C-alpha positions as CSV (number, residue, x, y, z in Angstrom):
1,X,0.1,0.0,0.0
2,X,2.8,2.5,0.9
3,X,4.5,1.7,-2.4
4,X,1.4,2.3,-4.5
5,X,0.9,5.6,-2.7
6,X,4.5,6.5,-3.2
7,X,4.1,5.8,-6.8
8,X,1.1,7.9,-7.1
9,X,2.5,10.8,-5.7
10,X,5.6,10.4,-7.8
11,X,3.5,10.2,-10.9
12,X,1.4,13.4,-10.0
13,X,4.8,15.2,-9.5
14,X,6.1,14.0,-12.8
15,X,2.9,15.2,-14.5
16,X,3.2,18.5,-12.8
17,X,6.8,18.8,-13.9
18,X,6.1,18.0,-17.7
19,X,2.9,20.0,-17.9
20,X,2.7,22.9,-20.5
21,X,3.0,26.5,-19.3
22,X,3.0,29.6,-21.4
23,X,2.7,33.3,-20.8
24,X,-0.8,34.7,-21.1
25,X,-0.8,36.5,-24.7
26,X,-3.1,39.2,-26.2
27,X,-5.2,38.0,-29.0
28,X,-3.7,40.5,-31.4
29,X,0.0,39.1,-30.7
30,X,-1.6,35.5,-31.3
31,X,-3.0,36.5,-34.4
32,X,0.2,38.0,-36.0
33,X,2.5,35.2,-34.7
34,X,0.2,32.5,-36.3
35,X,0.3,31.0,-39.7
36,X,-3.4,30.6,-39.7
37,X,-6.7,31.5,-38.0
38,X,-9.6,29.6,-38.8
39,X,-13.1,28.6,-37.4
40,X,-14.0,24.8,-37.4
41,X,-16.2,22.4,-36.1
42,X,-14.8,19.0,-34.5
43,X,-16.3,16.1,-36.3
44,X,-14.0,13.4,-35.0
45,X,-10.9,12.7,-33.3
46,X,-7.9,10.0,-33.8
47,X,-5.4,9.4,-30.7
48,X,-2.2,8.3,-31.6
49,X,-0.3,6.2,-28.9
50,X,2.7,4.8,-30.7
51,X,4.7,5.9,-33.7
52,X,4.0,2.4,-35.2
53,X,0.4,2.6,-34.9
54,X,-0.3,4.6,-37.8
55,X,0.8,3.5,-41.0
56,X,0.8,6.8,-42.8
57,X,4.2,7.6,-41.1
58,X,2.9,11.0,-40.0
59,X,5.7,13.1,-38.6
60,X,5.7,13.1,-34.8
61,X,5.4,15.9,-32.6
62,X,8.0,17.2,-29.8
63,X,7.0,14.3,-27.3
64,X,8.9,11.7,-29.1
65,X,10.8,11.1,-25.9
66,X,7.8,9.3,-24.4
67,X,8.7,5.7,-25.2
68,X,6.4,2.6,-24.9
69,X,8.9,1.1,-22.1
70,X,7.7,4.4,-20.1
71,X,3.9,4.1,-20.7
72,X,2.4,2.8,-23.9
73,X,-0.8,4.3,-23.2
74,X,0.3,8.2,-23.0
75,X,-0.8,9.8,-26.3
76,X,1.8,11.0,-28.6
77,X,-0.6,12.9,-30.9
78,X,-4.2,14.0,-31.3
79,X,-5.7,14.4,-34.8
80,X,-9.0,16.1,-35.1
81,X,-11.2,15.7,-38.3
82,X,-12.9,19.1,-38.6
83,X,-15.2,21.2,-40.8
84,X,-13.5,24.5,-41.7
85,X,-16.1,27.3,-42.0
86,X,-14.0,30.2,-42.6
87,X,-10.5,31.6,-42.2
88,X,-9.5,35.0,-40.8
89,X,-5.6,34.3,-41.7
90,X,-3.9,31.9,-43.9
91,X,-4.1,30.4,-47.6
92,X,-6.7,27.9,-46.8
93,X,-8.8,27.8,-49.9
94,X,-11.1,24.7,-50.7
95,X,-8.5,23.1,-52.7
96,X,-5.8,23.4,-49.9
97,X,-8.4,22.1,-47.3
98,X,-8.9,19.0,-49.4
99,X,-5.2,18.4,-49.7
100,X,-4.9,18.6,-45.9
101,X,-7.9,16.3,-45.4
102,X,-9.2,18.9,-43.1
103,X,-7.3,17.6,-40.1
104,X,-5.9,19.6,-37.1
105,X,-2.9,18.1,-35.5
106,X,-1.9,18.8,-31.8
107,X,0.4,17.1,-28.9
108,X,-1.4,14.2,-27.2
109,X,-0.8,15.2,-23.8
110,X,-0.3,18.2,-21.5
111,X,3.5,18.0,-21.5
112,X,3.4,18.5,-25.4
113,X,0.9,21.4,-25.0
114,X,-1.8,19.4,-26.5
115,X,-5.4,20.9,-27.1
116,X,-8.6,19.0,-26.0
117,X,-11.4,20.1,-28.3
118,X,-15.0,18.8,-27.7
119,X,-16.8,17.0,-30.3
120,X,-19.5,18.9,-32.5
121,X,-18.4,22.3,-31.0
122,X,-17.2,25.1,-33.1
123,X,-13.8,26.9,-32.2
124,X,-11.8,29.8,-33.1
125,X,-8.4,28.1,-33.7
126,X,-4.5,29.7,-34.5
127,X,-1.6,27.4,-35.2
128,X,1.2,26.8,-37.5
129,X,1.7,24.9,-40.7
130,X,4.4,22.2,-40.4
131,X,4.9,19.7,-43.3
132,X,1.7,20.7,-45.0
133,X,-0.2,19.9,-41.9
134,X,-2.3,22.5,-39.6
135,X,-1.0,22.3,-35.7
136,X,-2.5,23.9,-32.8
137,X,-1.1,24.0,-29.4
138,X,-2.1,25.1,-25.9
139,X,-0.1,28.5,-26.0
140,X,-2.1,29.5,-29.1
141,X,-5.6,31.0,-29.6
142,X,-8.4,28.4,-29.0
143,X,-11.9,29.6,-27.9
144,X,-15.3,28.5,-28.7
145,X,-16.4,30.8,-31.5
146,X,-19.9,31.7,-30.0
147,X,-18.0,33.4,-26.9
148,X,-16.5,36.1,-29.1
149,X,-18.3,39.4,-29.1
150,X,-18.9,41.4,-32.4
151,X,-15.9,43.6,-31.8
152,X,-13.6,40.6,-31.5
153,X,-14.8,39.2,-34.9
154,X,-14.4,42.9,-36.4
155,X,-10.7,43.0,-35.3
156,X,-10.0,39.4,-36.7
157,X,-11.8,40.4,-39.9
158,X,-10.4,43.9,-40.6
159,X,-8.0,45.3,-37.9
160,X,-5.4,43.0,-36.6
161,X,-3.7,42.3,-39.8
162,X,-2.9,45.9,-40.2
163,X,-1.5,46.4,-37.0
164,X,1.1,43.7,-36.6
165,X,3.9,46.2,-36.6
166,X,2.5,46.7,-32.8
167,X,3.2,44.2,-30.2
168,X,1.5,43.6,-26.8
169,X,3.5,42.7,-23.8
170,X,1.9,41.2,-20.7
171,X,2.2,42.5,-17.3
172,X,1.0,40.8,-14.1
173,X,-0.9,42.7,-11.3
174,X,1.7,44.1,-8.7
175,X,3.9,45.6,-11.3
176,X,6.0,42.6,-12.4
177,X,6.5,42.5,-16.2
178,X,8.8,39.8,-17.7
179,X,9.8,42.2,-20.5
180,X,9.5,45.6,-18.7
181,X,12.1,47.4,-20.9
182,X,10.1,46.9,-24.0
183,X,7.3,49.1,-22.6
184,X,9.4,52.1,-23.3
185,X,9.8,51.3,-26.8
186,X,7.6,52.9,-29.5
187,X,6.2,49.7,-30.9
188,X,4.6,48.0,-27.9
189,X,1.5,48.3,-25.7
190,X,1.2,47.2,-22.1
191,X,-1.5,44.2,-21.5
192,X,-2.3,44.4,-17.8
193,X,-3.4,40.9,-16.5
194,X,-5.8,40.4,-13.8
195,X,-5.8,38.0,-10.9
196,X,-9.5,37.3,-12.0
197,X,-9.1,35.7,-15.2
198,X,-12.7,35.7,-16.1
199,X,-12.9,36.0,-19.7
200,X,-15.9,38.4,-19.5
201,X,-13.8,40.8,-17.4
202,X,-10.7,40.9,-19.6
203,X,-11.4,44.2,-21.2
204,X,-8.2,44.2,-23.2
205,X,-8.9,40.8,-24.9
206,X,-12.5,41.7,-25.6
207,X,-12.1,45.2,-26.6
208,X,-8.5,46.2,-27.0
209,X,-6.5,46.8,-30.0
210,X,-2.9,48.1,-30.1
211,X,-2.5,50.5,-33.0
212,X,0.2,53.0,-34.2
213,X,-0.8,56.7,-33.5
214,X,1.4,59.8,-33.4
215,X,4.4,57.8,-34.1
216,X,3.9,55.3,-31.3
217,X,1.8,52.2,-30.6
218,X,-0.8,52.6,-28.0
219,X,-4.4,51.2,-27.2
220,X,-7.1,52.6,-29.4
221,X,-10.0,54.4,-27.6
222,X,-13.5,53.0,-28.2
223,X,-16.7,53.1,-26.1
224,X,-16.9,49.6,-25.2
225,X,-13.4,49.5,-23.9
226,X,-13.9,52.6,-21.8
227,X,-17.0,51.2,-20.5
228,X,-15.6,47.8,-19.6
229,X,-12.4,49.1,-17.7
230,X,-14.7,51.5,-15.7
231,X,-17.0,48.7,-14.6
232,X,-14.0,46.6,-13.5
233,X,-12.1,49.4,-11.7
234,X,-9.4,49.6,-14.2
235,X,-7.4,52.6,-15.4
236,X,-7.4,53.8,-18.9
237,X,-4.3,52.6,-20.5
238,X,-3.9,55.9,-22.7
239,X,-4.0,58.1,-19.4
240,X,-0.9,56.6,-17.8
241,X,1.3,55.4,-20.7
242,X,5.0,55.7,-19.6
243,X,6.8,58.8,-21.3
244,X,8.6,57.7,-24.6
245,X,12.3,58.2,-24.9
246,X,13.5,60.9,-27.3
247,X,15.9,59.6,-29.8
248,X,16.6,56.1,-31.1
249,X,14.9,53.2,-29.9
250,X,15.9,51.1,-26.9
251,X,17.5,47.7,-28.5
252,X,16.1,44.5,-27.7
253,X,17.7,42.5,-24.7
254,X,20.5,40.2,-25.4
255,X,20.5,38.5,-22.3
256,X,17.6,36.8,-20.6
257,X,14.9,38.2,-22.5
258,X,16.3,37.4,-26.0
259,X,16.2,33.7,-25.3
260,X,12.6,33.8,-23.7
261,X,13.7,33.3,-20.1
262,X,13.2,35.8,-17.4
263,X,13.1,35.7,-13.7
264,X,9.5,35.0,-12.3
265,X,9.9,35.4,-8.7
266,X,7.7,37.7,-7.0
267,X,8.9,41.4,-6.6
268,X,11.5,41.1,-9.3
269,X,12.0,44.3,-11.4
270,X,14.1,45.0,-14.4
271,X,17.4,46.8,-13.6
């Protein structure tokens, strides 16, 4: 009994260690970083447990380190058969969709940042194209399509593609920003994250658009954005924007920020 308890605790700890983690990103950044943005309904699912299970020799994801000797029932990949209704980004015309057989690919487990989609539900999905296959992951944009508001759909259809020169950097409540120095550059907007991650209260995601005005990127004012911020007790980002430096832009970091790593302990501030 003690041995079983020990093994259970060990497996839980291992799962936590291998689980996927990623910084919360604004939808505008997700749009600009993605190869495609589409709306699709899930029609079926195929789970791949072993590299020998599928005879089509589909390329494996980045979880190939999971071997059958470890646990043959840990899924390597999930293949979703979908019906694509429309695309907001990417050359996914009907001929291209037929060539891809309308499948979406993702990692099979939390460790591989796999996405779990529900049968017959319609989603907005972002991802990358690898080896002529559409790949999605947990750090991308996946959201049930019916939860998008009219303004988000307008941003997707008309606005985001014209503002990819402006980037959004995320900051936690309490003042910690993993990329704080970027806030003083003219091509970044600050996305203030809330402790309460309720989607309906995330005004920046639902109503915010980072655009270039007067030579610098800043949040564009609109009525819905202002009302949402006021209702949630948040300050207007266009009223407390830090003073922009005069002269050449601050160059990107060459140390921790450049390779995607930064300290994440409470109270840390950029020097």
